[in-house]
C-alpha atoms as a printed R data frame, in Angstrom:
    type eleno elety resid chain resno       x       y      z
1   ATOM     1    CA   UNK     A     1 272.280 121.841 42.019
2   ATOM     2    CA   UNK     A     2 268.637 122.234 40.064
3   ATOM     3    CA   UNK     A     3 267.825 118.691 40.993
4   ATOM     4    CA   UNK     A     4 268.763 119.124 44.575
5   ATOM     5    CA   UNK     A     5 266.546 122.221 44.541
6   ATOM     6    CA   UNK     A     6 263.487 120.425 43.085
7   ATOM     7    CA   UNK     A     7 263.609 117.356 45.739
8   ATOM     8    CA   UNK     A     8 263.706 119.710 48.585
9   ATOM     9    CA   UNK     A     9 260.458 121.347 47.067
10  ATOM    10    CA   UNK     A    10 258.885 118.121 47.199
11  ATOM    11    CA   UNK     A    11 259.903 117.012 50.240
12  ATOM    12    CA   UNK     A    12 259.000 120.170 51.940
13  ATOM    13    CA   UNK     A    13 255.245 119.532 50.403
14  ATOM    14    CA   UNK     A    14 255.201 115.894 51.388
15  ATOM    15    CA   UNK     A    15 255.984 116.896 54.885
16  ATOM    16    CA   UNK     A    16 252.854 119.796 54.751
17  ATOM    17    CA   UNK     A    17 250.696 117.227 53.042
18  ATOM    18    CA   UNK     A    18 251.452 114.757 55.911
19  ATOM    19    CA   UNK     A    19 251.250 117.292 58.672
20  ATOM    20    CA   UNK     A    20 247.271 118.095 57.230
21  ATOM    21    CA   UNK     A    21 246.441 114.435 57.509
22  ATOM    22    CA   UNK     A    22 247.424 114.293 60.580
23  ATOM    23    CA   UNK     A    23 245.571 117.453 61.955
24  ATOM    24    CA   UNK     A    24 242.763 117.008 59.863
25  ATOM    25    CA   UNK     A    25 241.916 113.007 60.659
26  ATOM    26    CA   UNK     A    26 241.236 114.322 64.576
27  ATOM    27    CA   UNK     A    27 237.480 114.678 65.140
28  ATOM    28    CA   UNK     A    28 236.890 118.457 64.937
29  ATOM    29    CA   UNK     A    29 236.310 120.733 67.896
30  ATOM    30    CA   UNK     A    30 232.861 119.558 69.289
31  ATOM    31    CA   UNK     A    31 229.736 122.206 69.747
32  ATOM    32    CA   UNK     A    32 228.058 119.326 71.936
33  ATOM    33    CA   UNK     A    33 230.663 120.276 74.715
34  ATOM    34    CA   UNK     A    34 229.577 124.005 74.842
35  ATOM    35    CA   UNK     A    35 226.190 125.131 76.369
36  ATOM    36    CA   UNK     A    36 224.176 125.561 73.675
37  ATOM    37    CA   UNK     A    37 221.389 128.391 74.303
38  ATOM    38    CA   UNK     A    38 219.863 128.203 70.620
39  ATOM    39    CA   UNK     A    39 216.328 127.040 71.296
40  ATOM    40    CA   UNK     A    40 215.157 123.467 69.960
41  ATOM    41    CA   UNK     A    41 211.908 124.487 68.928
42  ATOM    42    CA   UNK     A    42 210.979 123.774 65.245
43  ATOM    43    CA   UNK     A    43 207.302 124.222 64.720
44  ATOM    44    CA   UNK     A    44 206.746 127.686 63.365
45  ATOM    45    CA   UNK     A    45 206.405 130.269 64.339
46  ATOM    46    CA   UNK     A    46 209.273 129.259 66.845
47  ATOM    47    CA   UNK     A    47 207.961 132.389 69.122
48  ATOM    48    CA   UNK     A    48 205.508 130.352 70.330
49  ATOM    49    CA   UNK     A    49 208.222 128.009 72.449
50  ATOM    50    CA   UNK     A    50 211.093 130.687 72.211
51  ATOM    51    CA   UNK     A    51 208.517 133.009 74.571
52  ATOM    52    CA   UNK     A    52 208.618 130.614 77.156
53  ATOM    53    CA   UNK     A    53 212.428 129.599 77.337
54  ATOM    54    CA   UNK     A    54 212.574 132.008 80.720
55  ATOM    55    CA   UNK     A    55 215.934 132.928 79.784
56  ATOM    56    CA   UNK     A    56 217.009 136.555 80.725
57  ATOM    57    CA   UNK     A    57 219.866 136.469 78.244
58  ATOM    58    CA   UNK     A    58 217.912 135.527 75.493
59  ATOM    59    CA   UNK     A    59 216.592 137.530 72.851
60  ATOM    60    CA   UNK     A    60 213.674 136.210 70.569
61  ATOM    61    CA   UNK     A    61 215.587 136.362 66.814
62  ATOM    62    CA   UNK     A    62 212.022 136.794 65.016
63  ATOM    63    CA   UNK     A    63 210.394 139.798 67.334
64  ATOM    64    CA   UNK     A    64 213.787 141.223 68.946
65  ATOM    65    CA   UNK     A    65 212.435 141.164 72.265
66  ATOM    66    CA   UNK     A    66 213.144 139.775 75.669
67  ATOM    67    CA   UNK     A    67 210.637 137.118 77.339
68  ATOM    68    CA   UNK     A    68 210.082 135.743 81.024
69  ATOM    69    CA   UNK     A    69 207.758 133.340 82.196
70  ATOM    70    CA   UNK     A    70 205.409 133.127 85.359
71  ATOM    71    CA   UNK     A    71 203.946 129.938 86.590
72  ATOM    72    CA   UNK     A    72 200.067 130.921 87.474
73  ATOM    73    CA   UNK     A    73 199.631 127.347 88.908
74  ATOM    74    CA   UNK     A    74 197.389 124.417 87.552
75  ATOM    75    CA   UNK     A    75 194.076 124.404 85.599
76  ATOM    76    CA   UNK     A    76 191.486 121.510 86.505
77  ATOM    77    CA   UNK     A    77 190.718 119.982 83.262
78  ATOM    78    CA   UNK     A    78 187.821 117.908 84.485
79  ATOM    79    CA   UNK     A    79 185.994 117.303 81.047
80  ATOM    80    CA   UNK     A    80 188.951 117.830 78.511
81  ATOM    81    CA   UNK     A    81 186.602 120.453 76.996
82  ATOM    82    CA   UNK     A    82 188.103 123.848 77.178
83  ATOM    83    CA   UNK     A    83 186.973 127.198 76.627
84  ATOM    84    CA   UNK     A    84 188.953 130.312 76.325
85  ATOM    85    CA   UNK     A    85 186.898 133.892 75.865
86  ATOM    86    CA   UNK     A    86 186.206 137.116 77.140
87  ATOM    87    CA   UNK     A    87 184.559 136.903 80.885
88  ATOM    88    CA   UNK     A    88 181.460 138.515 79.415
89  ATOM    89    CA   UNK     A    89 180.912 135.885 77.045
90  ATOM    90    CA   UNK     A    90 180.935 132.895 79.351
91  ATOM    91    CA   UNK     A    91 177.114 132.464 79.382
92  ATOM    92    CA   UNK     A    92 176.977 131.485 75.604
93  ATOM    93    CA   UNK     A    93 180.391 130.396 74.739
94  ATOM    94    CA   UNK     A    94 180.982 126.570 73.161
95  ATOM    95    CA   UNK     A    95 184.274 124.564 74.108
96  ATOM    96    CA   UNK     A    96 186.495 124.051 71.739
97  ATOM    97    CA   UNK     A    97 185.819 120.816 69.446
98  ATOM    98    CA   UNK     A    98 189.403 119.404 70.642
99  ATOM    99    CA   UNK     A    99 189.382 117.049 73.546
100 ATOM   100    CA   UNK     A   100 192.357 117.725 75.879
101 ATOM   101    CA   UNK     A   101 194.214 115.631 78.430
102 ATOM   102    CA   UNK     A   102 192.361 115.450 81.936
103 ATOM   103    CA   UNK     A   103 193.930 116.172 84.893
104 ATOM   104    CA   UNK     A   104 195.683 119.274 86.336
105 ATOM   105    CA   UNK     A   105 198.108 120.937 84.143
106 ATOM   106    CA   UNK     A   106 200.276 124.369 84.745
107 ATOM   107    CA   UNK     A   107 199.218 127.570 83.165
108 ATOM   108    CA   UNK     A   108 202.006 129.792 82.284
109 ATOM   109    CA   UNK     A   109 202.244 133.479 81.125
110 ATOM   110    CA   UNK     A   110 205.280 134.916 79.059
111 ATOM   111    CA   UNK     A   111 205.735 138.247 80.013
112 ATOM   112    CA   UNK     A   112 207.566 140.873 77.569
113 ATOM   113    CA   UNK     A   113 210.691 142.289 79.857
114 ATOM   114    CA   UNK     A   114 210.905 145.836 79.921
115 ATOM   115    CA   UNK     A   115 213.189 148.252 80.612
116 ATOM   116    CA   UNK     A   116 213.233 149.513 84.496
117 ATOM   117    CA   UNK     A   117 210.040 151.530 84.697
118 ATOM   118    CA   UNK     A   118 208.179 150.113 81.834
119 ATOM   119    CA   UNK     A   119 205.044 148.470 82.482
120 ATOM   120    CA   UNK     A   120 205.500 144.147 81.271
121 ATOM   121    CA   UNK     A   121 202.649 143.025 79.715
122 ATOM   122    CA   UNK     A   122 201.557 139.544 78.865
123 ATOM   123    CA   UNK     A   123 202.769 138.540 75.710
124 ATOM   124    CA   UNK     A   124 201.256 134.872 75.634
125 ATOM   125    CA   UNK     A   125 199.768 132.295 77.912
126 ATOM   126    CA   UNK     A   126 199.502 128.958 77.509
127 ATOM   127    CA   UNK     A   127 198.120 125.592 79.314
128 ATOM   128    CA   UNK     A   128 201.248 123.280 79.605
129 ATOM   129    CA   UNK     A   129 199.731 119.579 78.649
130 ATOM   130    CA   UNK     A   130 203.120 117.931 78.564
131 ATOM   131    CA   UNK     A   131 206.534 118.698 77.851
132 ATOM   132    CA   UNK     A   132 206.465 117.188 74.702
133 ATOM   133    CA   UNK     A   133 208.277 118.767 71.883
134 ATOM   134    CA   UNK     A   134 205.653 120.571 69.754
135 ATOM   135    CA   UNK     A   135 205.709 119.386 65.730
136 ATOM   136    CA   UNK     A   136 202.758 121.460 64.528
137 ATOM   137    CA   UNK     A   137 200.618 124.390 65.469
138 ATOM   138    CA   UNK     A   138 196.810 124.562 64.563
139 ATOM   139    CA   UNK     A   139 194.232 127.340 65.272
140 ATOM   140    CA   UNK     A   140 191.974 126.183 68.018
141 ATOM   141    CA   UNK     A   141 188.557 125.496 66.421
142 ATOM   142    CA   UNK     A   142 185.064 125.866 67.849
143 ATOM   143    CA   UNK     A   143 181.650 124.263 66.578
144 ATOM   144    CA   UNK     A   144 180.942 125.950 63.127
145 ATOM   145    CA   UNK     A   145 184.501 127.707 62.668
146 ATOM   146    CA   UNK     A   146 186.077 126.104 59.643
147 ATOM   147    CA   UNK     A   147 189.937 124.818 59.122
148 ATOM   148    CA   UNK     A   148 192.203 127.359 58.000
149 ATOM   149    CA   UNK     A   149 196.027 127.343 58.395
150 ATOM   150    CA   UNK     A   150 197.989 129.573 61.287
151 ATOM   151    CA   UNK     A   151 199.758 131.485 58.388
152 ATOM   152    CA   UNK     A   152 196.201 132.768 57.216
153 ATOM   153    CA   UNK     A   153 196.603 135.763 59.993
154 ATOM   154    CA   UNK     A   154 193.811 138.123 58.232
155 ATOM   155    CA   UNK     A   155 192.443 139.602 61.531
156 ATOM   156    CA   UNK     A   156 188.542 138.840 60.562
157 ATOM   157    CA   UNK     A   157 189.628 135.095 60.736
158 ATOM   158    CA   UNK     A   158 192.258 134.735 63.334
159 ATOM   159    CA   UNK     A   159 190.220 136.305 65.802
160 ATOM   160    CA   UNK     A   160 188.915 133.079 67.960
161 ATOM   161    CA   UNK     A   161 187.144 135.748 70.048
162 ATOM   162    CA   UNK     A   162 186.953 139.291 70.453
163 ATOM   163    CA   UNK     A   163 188.015 141.390 74.032
164 ATOM   164    CA   UNK     A   164 185.729 143.465 76.028
165 ATOM   165    CA   UNK     A   165 186.287 146.710 76.994
166 ATOM   166    CA   UNK     A   166 184.225 145.961 80.364
167 ATOM   167    CA   UNK     A   167 185.470 142.965 81.859
168 ATOM   168    CA   UNK     A   168 188.803 143.213 80.714
169 ATOM   169    CA   UNK     A   169 190.030 139.628 81.623
170 ATOM   170    CA   UNK     A   170 190.073 136.630 79.230
171 ATOM   171    CA   UNK     A   171 189.046 133.219 80.887
172 ATOM   172    CA   UNK     A   172 190.503 129.397 80.341
173 ATOM   173    CA   UNK     A   173 187.898 127.201 82.162
174 ATOM   174    CA   UNK     A   174 187.050 123.740 81.640
175 ATOM   175    CA   UNK     A   175 183.235 123.753 80.113
176 ATOM   176    CA   UNK     A   176 182.087 121.631 83.572
177 ATOM   177    CA   UNK     A   177 183.546 124.639 85.799
178 ATOM   178    CA   UNK     A   178 182.280 126.906 83.237
179 ATOM   179    CA   UNK     A   179 178.551 125.606 83.801
180 ATOM   180    CA   UNK     A   180 179.057 126.102 87.574
181 ATOM   181    CA   UNK     A   181 180.617 129.744 87.528
182 ATOM   182    CA   UNK     A   182 178.010 131.148 85.352
183 ATOM   183    CA   UNK     A   183 175.104 130.333 87.633
184 ATOM   184    CA   UNK     A   184 176.750 132.562 90.063
185 ATOM   185    CA   UNK     A   185 175.610 136.210 90.903
186 ATOM   186    CA   UNK     A   186 176.788 139.700 89.113
187 ATOM   187    CA   UNK     A   187 178.548 140.404 92.696
188 ATOM   188    CA   UNK     A   188 180.790 137.699 92.674
189 ATOM   189    CA   UNK     A   189 181.808 138.320 89.074
190 ATOM   190    CA   UNK     A   190 183.026 141.645 89.784
191 ATOM   191    CA   UNK     A   191 184.597 140.284 92.607
192 ATOM   192    CA   UNK     A   192 186.461 137.829 91.007
193 ATOM   193    CA   UNK     A   193 187.099 139.722 87.673
194 ATOM   194    CA   UNK     A   194 187.499 143.773 88.671
195 ATOM   195    CA   UNK     A   195 188.001 143.489 92.567
196 ATOM   196    CA   UNK     A   196 190.089 140.394 92.902
197 ATOM   197    CA   UNK     A   197 192.434 142.033 89.711
198 ATOM   198    CA   UNK     A   198 192.961 144.757 91.518
199 ATOM   199    CA   UNK     A   199 193.790 143.216 94.969
200 ATOM   200    CA   UNK     A   200 195.991 140.315 93.806
201 ATOM   201    CA   UNK     A   201 197.768 141.346 90.712
202 ATOM   202    CA   UNK     A   202 197.551 143.370 87.164
203 ATOM   203    CA   UNK     A   203 197.993 140.491 85.169
204 ATOM   204    CA   UNK     A   204 196.318 137.180 86.028
205 ATOM   205    CA   UNK     A   205 195.689 134.773 89.029
206 ATOM   206    CA   UNK     A   206 193.763 131.573 89.224
207 ATOM   207    CA   UNK     A   207 190.474 131.431 91.119
208 ATOM   208    CA   UNK     A   208 188.881 128.443 92.777
209 ATOM   209    CA   UNK     A   209 185.248 128.161 93.337
210 ATOM   210    CA   UNK     A   210 183.709 124.925 94.883
211 ATOM   211    CA   UNK     A   211 185.712 121.929 93.468
212 ATOM   212    CA   UNK     A   212 186.605 123.540 90.150
213 ATOM   213    CA   UNK     A   213 188.954 126.659 89.187
214 ATOM   214    CA   UNK     A   214 189.273 129.048 86.224
215 ATOM   215    CA   UNK     A   215 192.363 131.132 84.837
216 ATOM   216    CA   UNK     A   216 191.852 134.656 84.494
217 ATOM   217    CA   UNK     A   217 194.350 136.883 82.435
218 ATOM   218    CA   UNK     A   218 194.350 140.495 82.229
219 ATOM   219    CA   UNK     A   219 193.435 141.612 78.290
220 ATOM   220    CA   UNK     A   220 195.456 144.805 78.007
221 ATOM   221    CA   UNK     A   221 192.702 146.257 75.579
222 ATOM   222    CA   UNK     A   222 193.174 144.345 72.949
223 ATOM   223    CA   UNK     A   223 190.072 143.367 70.562
224 ATOM   224    CA   UNK     A   224 191.298 140.268 69.160
225 ATOM   225    CA   UNK     A   225 192.310 137.077 70.229
226 ATOM   226    CA   UNK     A   226 193.936 134.128 68.510
227 ATOM   227    CA   UNK     A   227 194.166 130.394 70.409
228 ATOM   228    CA   UNK     A   228 196.267 127.750 69.027
229 ATOM   229    CA   UNK     A   229 196.928 124.297 69.821
230 ATOM   230    CA   UNK     A   230 200.505 122.542 69.637
231 ATOM   231    CA   UNK     A   231 200.314 119.029 68.545
232 ATOM   232    CA   UNK     A   232 203.388 116.718 69.436
233 ATOM   233    CA   UNK     A   233 204.748 114.031 67.204
234 ATOM   234    CA   UNK     A   234 201.873 111.645 68.174
235 ATOM   235    CA   UNK     A   235 199.214 113.831 67.088
236 ATOM   236    CA   UNK     A   236 198.355 114.768 70.587
237 ATOM   237    CA   UNK     A   237 198.095 118.247 72.219
238 ATOM   238    CA   UNK     A   238 200.728 118.980 74.269
239 ATOM   239    CA   UNK     A   239 199.999 122.827 74.343
240 ATOM   240    CA   UNK     A   240 197.278 125.466 74.677
241 ATOM   241    CA   UNK     A   241 198.141 128.992 73.512
242 ATOM   242    CA   UNK     A   242 196.578 132.234 73.466
243 ATOM   243    CA   UNK     A   243 197.877 135.100 71.594
244 ATOM   244    CA   UNK     A   244 196.715 138.473 72.259
245 ATOM   245    CA   UNK     A   245 197.958 140.043 68.918
246 ATOM   246    CA   UNK     A   246 200.494 142.146 71.033
247 ATOM   247    CA   UNK     A   247 202.909 141.154 68.122
248 ATOM   248    CA   UNK     A   248 202.254 141.305 64.529
249 ATOM   249    CA   UNK     A   249 204.084 138.241 63.611
250 ATOM   250    CA   UNK     A   250 204.916 138.113 59.774
251 ATOM   251    CA   UNK     A   251 203.256 135.272 57.492
252 ATOM   252    CA   UNK     A   252 206.815 134.159 56.432
253 ATOM   253    CA   UNK     A   253 207.591 133.115 60.221
254 ATOM   254    CA   UNK     A   254 204.532 130.524 60.250
């Protein structure tokens, strides 16, 4: 009797073991069959790409904010030497040392999504040179600047340029176009950077003149701007991103 009972137990365990082999030998449920809403950005900080996903249901996990994207238009890059500055500094600013691709490229705004009735401001502005993934971010340097890591976010170091309370407009422009625009009268400057904002939008626009254009973005009275270049796996610029400092990004996120 004891022998019979022992054999039944052994037979039961063998049966369970056989079933287990059958079940677990099959491939596990594949996550690839599910719509993947997790961002594929890998270059830190992730928010520089996550903010442009344009997914109303996605909350950026590092800043706990939701964003949506506005396509502003295409910026003409004639020489590959770009300038980003406050409008009041266009007369004496130098272009970045990096040479960017020539052509016409989309300018995009990442807008912080607010509650109904709240003002929705510009979180980031970028020029999209290609859709290739960003492998690393670096500060956009001007002549005389010294190299430093993006994680070095001390305010006096990260300020690529200072905002001005008068113009209230950040400009992205090719150096060739800039040389022509700064020759224009103060009346035209006021028409572009004051009246046009009041007439067209409170956020940004592309202004065309002669055979050139420029992007103008509302500064929201921020005193300090950082500008970054996103490089692809081949070391080529694929993004130029302006960070007006509306979010304090912890160093640990870089």
